[in-house]
C-alpha positions in Angstrom: 73.3 -129.1 17.5 75.6 -128.2 20.6 73.4 -125.2 21.7 75.0 -122.3 19.7 72.6 -120.1 18.0 73.3 -117.1 15.6 70.8 -114.2 15.7 70.7 -110.5 15.4 72.0 -108.1 18.2 68.8 -106.1 18.2 66.7 -109.2 18.9 68.7 -109.8 22.2 69.4 -106.1 22.8 71.5 -105.6 26.1 70.0 -108.8 27.7 72.8 -111.1 29.0 70.2 -113.9 29.1 67.3 -114.5 26.7 64.5 -117.1 26.2 64.9 -119.3 23.4 61.8 -121.0 22.2 62.2 -124.2 20.2 59.8 -125.6 17.6 59.1 -128.6 19.8 57.3 -126.1 22.3 59.8 -125.9 25.1 62.0 -122.7 26.0 65.5 -122.6 27.4 67.5 -119.8 28.8 70.2 -118.7 26.4 73.4 -116.8 27.5 74.5 -114.1 25.0 78.2 -114.9 24.5 79.3 -112.6 21.6 77.8 -109.7 19.7 78.8 -107.6 16.9 76.8 -104.4 16.8 78.2 -103.3 13.5 76.7 -106.2 11.6 73.8 -106.6 14.1 74.9 -110.1 15.0 74.8 -112.1 18.4 75.7 -115.6 19.4 73.7 -117.1 22.0 74.3 -120.5 23.9 71.8 -122.7 25.4 72.8 -125.6 27.8 71.7 -128.5 25.8 73.1 -131.0 23.2 71.8 -133.1 20.4 69.5 -130.2 19.2 68.1 -130.2 15.7 70.4 -128.0 13.6 70.6 -126.6 10.1 73.7 -127.0 8.0 75.8 -124.1 7.0 75.8 -123.4 3.2 78.0 -121.3 1.1 76.7 -117.8 0.3 79.7 -117.0 -2.0 78.4 -119.4 -4.7 74.8 -118.1 -4.9 73.5 -116.9 -8.3 71.2 -113.9 -8.9 67.6 -115.4 -9.1 68.4 -118.4 -6.9 65.5 -119.4 -4.6 65.9 -118.6 -1.1 63.7 -119.2 2.1 63.4 -117.3 5.4 62.3 -119.0 8.6 61.0 -117.1 11.4 58.2 -115.9 13.7 56.7 -112.8 12.0 54.7 -110.7 14.4 53.3 -113.3 17.0 54.4 -116.5 18.4 51.2 -118.1 16.9 52.9 -117.7 13.5 56.1 -119.4 14.5 58.2 -121.3 12.1 56.7 -119.5 9.3 58.4 -120.1 5.8 58.7 -117.3 3.1 60.1 -118.0 -0.4 61.8 -115.6 -2.7 65.1 -115.0 -4.8 68.5 -113.6 -4.3 68.1 -110.1 -6.0 72.0 -109.2 -5.5 74.6 -108.5 -3.0 74.8 -105.1 -1.7 77.1 -102.8 0.3 74.9 -100.9 2.6 76.6 -98.5 5.3 79.8 -100.5 4.9 78.2 -103.8 5.4 78.0 -106.5 2.8 74.4 -107.8 2.6 72.5 -110.2 0.6 69.4 -108.6 -0.9 66.3 -110.7 -1.3 62.6 -110.4 -2.0 61.8 -112.9 0.6 59.3 -111.6 2.9 61.3 -110.3 5.9 59.1 -109.0 8.7 59.5 -108.1 12.4 60.1 -111.5 13.8 62.0 -113.0 11.1 65.0 -110.9 12.4 67.8 -113.2 13.4 66.2 -116.2 11.7 68.0 -118.3 9.0 68.0 -117.4 5.2 68.3 -120.8 3.6 69.1 -122.0 0.0 67.0 -124.6 -1.9 69.0 -127.6 -0.2 68.0 -126.1 3.4 71.5 -124.9 4.0 72.0 -121.5 6.0 73.4 -119.0 3.7 72.4 -115.9 5.6 70.9 -114.4 8.9 67.7 -112.1 8.1 68.4 -108.7 9.5 66.4 -106.0 8.0 64.1 -104.7 5.4 63.5 -101.3 3.8 59.9 -100.2 4.2 58.0 -97.2 3.1 55.3 -96.0 0.7 55.8 -97.9 -2.7 58.6 -100.1 -1.3 58.2 -103.9 -1.4 60.4 -106.8 -1.5 63.6 -105.2 -0.2 64.9 -107.6 2.6 68.4 -108.2 3.5 70.6 -110.9 5.4 74.0 -110.9 6.5 75.9 -113.6 4.5 76.6 -116.6 6.7 80.4 -116.5 5.7 80.5 -112.8 7.1 78.5 -113.7 10.1 80.9 -116.5 11.1 83.8 -114.4 10.3 82.5 -111.3 12.4 81.6 -113.7 15.3 85.0 -115.3 15.0 83.5 -118.7 14.6 85.0 -121.8 12.8 83.5 -125.3 12.3 85.7 -128.2 12.8 85.3 -131.0 10.3 
């Protein structure tokens, strides 16, 4: 709620300042303060306080088949805050990165959005999907514990 937002590096690209659109309809300038290109992560800071925020969950306790939800803006702003539901299909090692595999619909625009558990706690950052003829339901997210570690973030109690 202090204005820090985790997203994907490919979402902010090389821009030092990005526009952050909030569900309530307003936008703020966000300053990119950290990136981790290896894991496709970025930390953005908007100058605001008392913002609505999701709680951080525990990706290490997830069970295969557990329900997960992705929140994002697939394709167009008019589809903002879309929610997709699926399950945890596994934890995979892809190109040296530990990722959560899910059949939650991950589309362009979901990138950098939260992957949440059934309690609404963030367990991952949606990052990519495999696509091609005959492929469906192969979405991936950076586990939130990895994202926090790779961005060198800690939460004070």
